N, C-alpha and C positions, 0 to 999 in steps of 0.2 A: 504494500500500500504506500502510495506516495503522498506526501503532504506538500501543499503549496503555501507560500507566504500570503498573508492577508492582502498585500498590495497586488500580487500577481492574481489572486482570486478575484479582486475587484476589477482588474483589467480584463480578465476572461468574462466576467459578468457583463461589463460594459460592451465589449465587442460582440458578445452573444445577443444583447438587446439591439445593438446597431444593425448587425447583419440580419437578425430576425425581422426587424422593421423594414429594412431594405427589401428583403425577399418577399415579405408580406405585401409590400407596395407593388412589387413586380407581379405578384399573383393577382392582386386586385385589378391592376391595369389589364392584364391578360384576360381576366374573367369578364370584365364589363365592356372593354373597348377592343378586345381582340376578337378573333373569329372562332375561338376554341374555348368554350366554357369549361370543358373537362380538363384541359391543360392548365388553365388558370387556377382551378380548384386544387389540382394536383400540386402546383407550386405553393399555394397557400398552406396545404397540409405539410409539405416538406419544410416550409419556413418555421413551423412551430418547434422543430427540433433544435433551433438555435436559441430559443428563449430559455434563460436559466430556470425559470419557474417550472416550465414543462419538463425540462431535463431532470430536475429534482423530483417531480411527480412521477415520472417514468421510473427513476431509480428507486424511489420508495415503494412503488407498487410491484415492480418486477424484480428488483435487485440487480438489474442490468443498467449500466451506465453507457450512454452512447459515446463511442470513442471519438476523440478529436479528429482523427484521420478520416473517419466516416463523415463528419461534419464538413471537413475541407472538401472531400469528394462531392458531397451533395451541393455545397456552395458553388464549386466549379461547374457542376452540371447545370445548376440554375442559371448561372451567368452565361454559359455557352448557349443554353437553350433560349434564353431571353434575348441576348444581344446578337448572337450569330444567326440562329434559325428563326427565332420568334419575332424579329423586327420590332423590338421594343420601342425604338425611337419613333417609328411611324405610328405606333399605337398611342404614344404619348402625345403626338401631334393631333391625332383624332380626339383624344381626351380633352386637350386644350381647346380645340375648335368647337367642341360641344358645349362649352361653358359660355 
């Protein structure tokens, strides 16, 4: 079992919240302004693994902690899918034009 310093734990929590919110926003844009509701909802579900509260809940209920390597891989997948294949910037333009 490894222990982390309180400062490092706070950094991990902050980055978890930031990436969780970023990926949640990407999922919301894809859900409502994209042409694929299922893909947007899938990204929203994946975004929840980045939130520290959800990670703690999963660990307390199952005893399984989501490894950081898996979070990195999921994050890279979301970025690749949204920026490369999903045309995120075009969807953001559609979102802004609808306001």
